[in-house]
VOPALO-236534 format. One line per 4 residues: their letters; for each residue x, y, z of N, C-alpha, C. Coordinates in Angstrom, 3 decimals, padded with zeros to 6 digits. Example, Ala and Ser with C-alpha at 12.3 -4.5 7.8 and 13.67 -1.06 7.14 Angstrom:
BEGIN
as) 013.190/-005.690/007.800/012.300/-004.500/007.800/013.200/-003.300/007.800 ~ 012.850/-002.250/007.080/013.670/-001.060/007.140/012.900/000.030/007.870
END
This chain:
BEGIN
mait) 124.018/174.337/047.644/123.221/175.529/047.757/122.524/175.755/046.420 ~ 121.250/176.040/046.457/120.489/176.276/045.248/120.870/177.617/044.636 ~ 120.931/177.666/043.334/121.256/178.900/042.635/119.953/179.531/042.183 ~ 119.566/180.610/042.814/118.349/181.313/042.452/118.686/182.342/041.381
pmrr) 117.677/182.811/040.644/117.954/183.851/039.642/118.630/185.071/040.262 ~ 118.257/185.427/041.505/118.873/186.587/042.160/120.355/186.330/042.416 ~ 120.695/185.116/042.847/122.107/184.803/043.094/122.886/184.821/041.791 ~ 122.267/184.333/040.693/122.944/184.401/039.397/123.217/185.851/039.040
leas) 122.238/186.710/039.262/122.390/188.118/038.954/123.495/188.729/039.801 ~ 123.473/188.460/041.123/124.501/188.994/042.007/125.877/188.501/041.593 ~ 125.965/187.233/041.237/127.251/186.648/040.868/127.744/187.191/039.537 ~ 126.829/187.600/038.675/127.235/188.053/037.356/127.728/189.490/037.358
rslp) 127.682/190.159/038.480/128.079/191.562/038.552/129.575/191.771/038.742 ~ 130.384/190.917/038.168/131.817/191.116/038.287/132.287/191.997/037.136 ~ 133.424/192.604/037.317/133.988/193.476/036.299/134.575/192.641/035.173 ~ 134.686/193.216/033.976/135.287/192.467/032.872/136.683/191.985/033.266
gqvs) 136.974/190.729/032.902/138.277/190.166/033.223/138.346/189.515/034.586 ~ 137.289/189.669/035.392/137.265/189.037/036.707/136.468/187.745/036.636 ~ 136.822/186.787/037.489/136.068/185.549/037.599/134.803/185.837/038.380 ~ 133.665/185.315/037.927/132.418/185.488/038.672/132.458/184.616/039.914
llgs) 132.082/185.200/041.048/132.085/184.479/042.308/130.725/184.594/042.962 ~ 130.192/183.469/043.411/128.921/183.436/044.120/129.176/183.800/045.569 ~ 128.416/184.725/046.120/128.584/185.118/047.514/129.951/185.725/047.762 ~ 130.455/186.476/046.786/131.815/186.996/046.917/131.899/188.085/047.975
rtls) 133.097/188.194/048.506/133.387/189.177/049.531/134.841/189.609/049.316 ~ 135.130/190.877/049.556/136.495/191.362/049.426/137.123/191.400/050.808 ~ 138.265/190.731/050.947/138.989/190.711/052.221/139.765/191.998/052.399 ~ 140.254/192.236/053.612/140.976/193.470/053.911/142.217/193.655/053.046
dgrr) 142.796/192.559/052.567/143.985/192.673/051.713/143.630/192.847/050.231 ~ 142.328/192.997/049.931/141.895/193.256/048.566/141.531/192.017/047.768 ~ 141.784/190.819/048.300/141.429/189.594/047.584/139.927/189.382/047.617 ~ 139.378/188.909/046.479/137.965/188.538/046.431/137.867/187.043/046.667
vgtp) 136.966/186.629/047.539/136.761/185.212/047.810/135.293/184.874/047.604 ~ 135.016/183.614/047.280/133.659/183.135/047.052/133.729/181.862/046.244 ~ 132.592/181.359/045.825/132.528/180.135/045.047/132.514/180.484/043.562 ~ 133.495/179.990/042.780/133.487/180.269/041.346/132.248/179.683/040.685
insa) 131.707/180.403/039.697/130.538/179.918/038.964/130.815/179.977/037.475 ~ 130.119/179.124/036.720/130.278/179.160/035.269/129.322/180.179/034.661 ~ 129.315/180.270/033.339/128.504/181.291/032.667/127.005/181.092/032.882 ~ 126.587/179.881/033.252/125.170/179.623/033.529/124.816/179.919/034.982
gvpt) 125.797/180.362/035.768/125.540/180.679/037.171/125.563/179.472/038.082 ~ 126.187/178.375/037.645/126.247/177.144/038.430/127.624/177.039/039.088 ~ 127.671/176.745/040.404/128.971/176.630/041.073/129.840/175.552/040.426 ~ 131.124/175.838/040.348/132.078/174.881/039.781/133.105/174.503/040.837
vaks) 133.698/173.334/040.661/134.768/172.887/041.548/136.038/172.867/040.714 ~ 137.037/173.592/041.150/138.297/173.623/040.418/138.916/172.231/040.389 ~ 139.640/171.928/039.308/140.281/170.626/039.203/141.241/170.397/040.356 ~ 141.933/171.440/040.779/142.878/171.267/041.884/142.137/170.926/043.173
lsri) 140.973/171.539/043.394/140.186/171.231/044.581/139.692/169.794/044.533 ~ 139.316/169.346/043.347/138.870/167.960/043.174/140.006/166.990/043.510 ~ 141.217/167.313/043.075/142.373/166.455/043.384/142.666/166.459/044.884 ~ 142.562/167.619/045.515/142.802/167.715/046.962/141.751/166.901/047.719
rsra) 140.489/167.028/047.301/139.412/166.258/047.927/139.672/164.761/047.785 ~ 140.082/164.343/046.600/140.372/162.919/046.366/141.515/162.445/047.252 ~ 142.535/163.263/047.399/143.668/162.905/048.254/143.225/162.819/049.715 ~ 142.414/163.774/050.169/141.908/163.746/051.547/141.071/162.489/051.770
lqlq) 140.234/162.135/050.798/139.406/160.938/050.902/140.280/159.693/051.033 ~ 141.336/159.641/050.246/142.264/158.512/050.308/142.934/158.450/051.688 ~ 143.413/159.580/052.189/144.076/159.625/053.497/143.137/159.233/054.636 ~ 141.844/159.490/054.457/140.840/159.196/055.474/140.206/157.814/055.288
ggrc) 140.755/157.016/054.411/140.248/155.663/054.213/138.861/155.606/053.601 ~ 138.485/156.635/052.832/137.186/156.649/052.162/136.025/157.040/053.064 ~ 136.352/157.568/054.248/135.306/157.887/055.230/135.268/159.378/055.558 ~ 134.100/159.827/055.997/133.882/161.231/056.355/134.746/161.636/057.548
fycs) 135.323/162.809/057.464/136.159/163.361/058.523/135.385/163.495/059.832 ~ 134.103/163.810/059.760/133.306/164.066/060.961/132.595/162.828/061.503 ~ 131.873/162.106/060.643/131.019/161.016/061.136/131.529/159.616/060.782 ~ 132.567/159.517/059.980/133.178/158.243/059.567/132.283/157.375/058.686
vlmw) 131.314/157.968/058.011/130.485/157.198/057.085/131.279/156.939/055.807 ~ 131.034/155.803/055.180/131.623/155.484/053.892/131.006/156.409/052.846 ~ 131.835/156.968/051.954/131.339/157.936/050.968/131.616/157.462/049.545 ~ 130.938/158.083/048.588/131.145/157.818/047.167/131.590/159.097/046.478
tddc) 132.259/158.937/045.325/132.699/160.109/044.579/132.181/160.131/043.143 ~ 132.042/158.980/042.506/131.770/158.972/041.069/130.393/158.481/040.661 ~ 129.884/157.452/041.287/128.657/156.818/040.799/127.681/156.556/041.954 ~ 126.781/157.492/042.153/125.806/157.384/043.241/124.937/156.141/043.078
gafa) 124.499/155.862/041.855/123.636/154.713/041.608/124.299/153.392/041.981 ~ 125.560/153.242/041.608/126.290/152.010/041.929/126.490/151.887/043.438 ~ 126.805/152.994/044.097/126.978/152.994/045.552/125.667/152.586/046.234 ~ 124.558/153.192/045.796/123.241/152.882/046.369/122.899/151.408/046.178
krhr) 123.158/150.884/044.991/122.847/149.490/044.710/123.715/148.553/045.557 ~ 125.026/148.842/045.616/125.965/147.993/046.362/125.601/147.918/047.842 ~ 125.098/149.036/048.399/124.794/149.082/049.834/123.297/149.019/050.130 ~ 122.491/148.703/049.087/121.041/148.564/049.234/120.413/149.791/049.913
lplr) 120.733/150.964/049.368/120.205/152.222/049.893/119.315/152.882/048.851 ~ 118.298/153.607/049.294/117.528/154.403/048.329/118.447/155.478/047.736 ~ 118.248/155.806/046.481/119.081/156.799/045.806/119.061/158.144/046.530 ~ 117.887/158.556/047.018/117.781/159.849/047.710/118.633/159.887/048.970
lakw) 118.835/158.752/049.620/119.695/158.681/050.805/121.167/158.637/050.396 ~ 121.476/157.848/049.373/122.859/157.724/048.907/123.425/159.074/048.461 ~ 122.584/159.932/047.911/123.050/161.256/047.463/123.670/162.044/048.612 ~ 123.180/161.866/049.820/123.696/162.595/050.980/125.038/162.047/051.466
lqct) 125.455/160.905/050.926/126.730/160.310/051.335/127.836/160.599/050.323 ~ 127.589/161.559/049.454/128.597/161.978/048.479/129.756/162.671/049.185 ~ 130.950/162.422/048.715/132.142/163.060/049.267/132.211/164.513/048.793 ~ 132.387/165.436/049.722/132.562/166.852/049.402/133.882/167.328/049.999
aehl) 134.360/168.443/049.500/135.566/169.061/050.050/135.134/170.044/051.137 ~ 135.485/169.767/052.360/135.139/170.609/053.499/136.341/171.481/053.840 ~ 136.152/172.788/053.739/137.212/173.714/054.122/137.209/173.834/055.645 ~ 138.286/173.432/056.286/138.362/173.510/057.746/138.353/174.971/058.183
qarq) 139.069/175.817/057.459/138.947/177.260/057.629/138.264/177.752/056.359 ~ 137.100/178.343/056.485/136.290/178.743/055.337/137.045/179.691/054.408 ~ 136.731/179.597/053.126/137.319/180.525/052.146/136.994/181.957/052.511 ~ 135.785/182.175/053.008/135.364/183.523/053.378/136.222/184.102/054.495
eggr) 136.878/183.219/055.242/137.757/183.665/056.327/139.222/183.584/055.914 ~ 139.446/183.434/054.612/140.807/183.394/054.107/141.391/182.003/053.960 ~ 140.587/180.950/054.204/141.068/179.577/054.055/141.375/179.269/052.604 ~ 142.401/178.522/052.381/142.861/178.209/051.028/142.482/176.785/050.630
dsik) 142.573/176.527/049.339/142.376/175.179/048.807/143.711/174.450/048.902 ~ 143.990/173.871/050.058/145.235/173.127/050.254/144.930/171.868/051.053 ~ 145.797/170.891/050.939/145.580/169.618/051.635/145.502/169.817/053.142 ~ 146.159/170.833/053.678/146.109/171.094/055.118/144.771/171.702/055.544
niaa) 144.037/172.298/054.593/142.786/172.973/054.924/141.547/172.249/054.400 ~ 141.723/171.155/053.676/140.589/170.428/053.101/140.473/169.057/053.749 ~ 139.270/168.736/054.176/138.961/167.388/054.658/137.845/166.859/053.769 ~ 137.789/165.557/053.604/136.695/164.932/052.868/135.552/164.714/053.857
acrv) 134.379/165.251/053.531/133.214/165.132/054.414/131.993/164.756/053.596 ~ 131.103/163.992/054.192/129.861/163.656/053.498/129.013/164.920/053.368 ~ 128.105/164.886/052.413/127.254/166.053/052.165/126.445/166.429/053.411 ~ 126.016/165.439/054.200/125.252/165.715/055.421/126.070/166.576/056.376
cnhr) 127.278/166.127/056.683/128.116/166.852/057.648/128.514/168.231/057.136 ~ 128.875/168.314/055.859/129.269/169.596/055.294/128.107/170.580/055.350 ~ 126.925/170.121/054.959/125.746/170.997/054.956/125.367/171.426/056.379 ~ 125.306/170.474/057.290/124.860/170.793/058.646/125.845/171.679/059.404
rhaq) 127.127/171.578/059.094/128.098/172.428/059.803/127.850/173.902/059.494 ~ 127.390/174.191/058.299/127.252/175.579/057.881/125.807/176.068/057.824 ~ 124.854/175.177/057.969/123.441/175.553/057.834/122.968/176.412/059.004 ~ 122.323/177.495/058.676/121.665/178.368/059.650/122.585/178.827/060.779
rria) 123.840/179.039/060.452/124.775/179.543/061.456/125.499/180.750/060.892 ~ 125.631/181.772/061.698/126.446/182.907/061.270/127.911/182.510/061.296 ~ 128.301/181.810/062.348/129.677/181.348/062.492/129.638/179.838/062.686 ~ 130.294/179.123/061.795/130.331/177.661/061.899/131.204/177.260/063.085
ptpe) 130.861/176.158/063.756/131.721/175.681/064.846/133.087/175.269/064.300 ~ 134.086/175.241/065.157/135.405/174.803/064.721/135.303/173.338/064.297 ~ 136.219/172.875/063.453/136.177/171.468/063.058/136.219/170.520/064.261 ~ 137.008/170.862/065.265/137.118/170.009/066.457/135.800/169.962/067.232
eyra) 135.177/171.127/067.435/133.887/171.185/068.147/132.817/170.406/067.381 ~ 132.793/170.620/066.075/131.779/169.970/065.256/131.987/168.462/065.214 ~ 133.230/168.035/065.090/133.524/166.598/065.052/133.073/165.926/066.347 ~ 133.316/166.570/067.487/132.897/166.018/068.779/131.364/165.911/068.844
lvrk) 130.667/166.945/068.391/129.204/166.934/068.378/128.679/165.812/067.488 ~ 129.244/165.700/066.293/128.796/164.673/065.350/129.054/163.280/065.907 ~ 130.249/163.047/066.433/130.586/161.714/066.962/129.664/161.335/068.129 ~ 129.295/162.313/068.934/128.375/162.044/070.044/127.013/161.600/069.504
rvsk) 126.527/162.308/068.482/125.238/161.944/067.879/125.319/160.602/067.156 ~ 126.455/160.332/066.494/126.639/159.052/065.797/126.618/157.911/066.812 ~ 127.252/158.110/067.970/127.286/157.047/068.987/125.883/156.698/069.482 ~ 124.957/157.640/069.370/123.560/157.404/069.750/122.712/157.000/068.543
kawh) 123.373/156.817/067.405/122.716/156.479/066.142/121.640/157.502/065.777 ~ 121.990/158.766/065.998/121.030/159.836/065.772/121.511/160.853/064.745 ~ 122.461/160.510/063.902/122.986/161.475/062.932/122.487/161.166/061.516 ~ 122.595/159.912/061.113/122.142/159.467/059.795/120.882/158.617/059.970
ppqv) 120.147/158.381/058.875/118.984/157.498/058.945/119.392/156.078/059.354 ~ 118.462/155.315/059.910/118.771/153.960/060.393/119.443/153.048/059.376 ~ 119.067/153.163/058.087/119.656/152.276/057.065/121.178/152.394/057.023 ~ 121.724/153.574/057.268/123.168/153.789/057.230/123.844/152.952/058.315
ferg) 123.253/152.920/059.488/123.808/152.124/060.596/123.575/150.630/060.355 ~ 122.367/150.286/059.881/122.024/148.886/059.620/122.925/148.247/058.573 ~ 123.361/149.031/057.580/124.192/148.509/056.496/125.684/148.553/056.853 ~ 126.019/149.013/058.062/127.412/149.032/058.513/128.270/150.058/057.795
ligg) 127.687/151.177/057.401/128.438/152.192/056.652/129.193/153.169/057.554 ~ 128.949/153.109/058.859/129.657/153.990/059.795/130.874/153.240/060.322 ~ 132.047/153.897/060.218/133.294/153.262/060.664/133.622/153.585/062.107 ~ 134.710/153.007/062.595/135.147/153.182/063.985/135.665/154.560/064.297
g) 136.412/155.231/063.367/136.922/156.578/063.538/137.534/156.804/064.820
END
């Protein structure tokens, strides 16, 4: 998600001693949830979330939870070169931490609630929706589109980056 000056301003309105959160919301139990941001207003990923994402990626055999595409974590350029992909396409195959139950709905950063998902699947699950589909509903939709080779660009299928799942 792009950080606009307005979002930086909104995120910076936390009280002294509080962590700045992008898109923060207070739950009924008084907890504030949202995406942590640094002093420049850029979203950050907690080290623990990074470790959970890495563990989920390992458990999933290096593939996206939804579409089974092979993903990268550290070096987009090397991944693009190894699989003969344009860099702009390889960027969309980055591994992200997908909260199965959103933080905004009280979902926690735990191995039971985090799946490794490619940037395409993570973005599309939440884009332009008030309520994201359940992980099961979304996975079925994605797999149906993948079976028709209609989810990722042709190069992804041609290079054999989609797994059996």
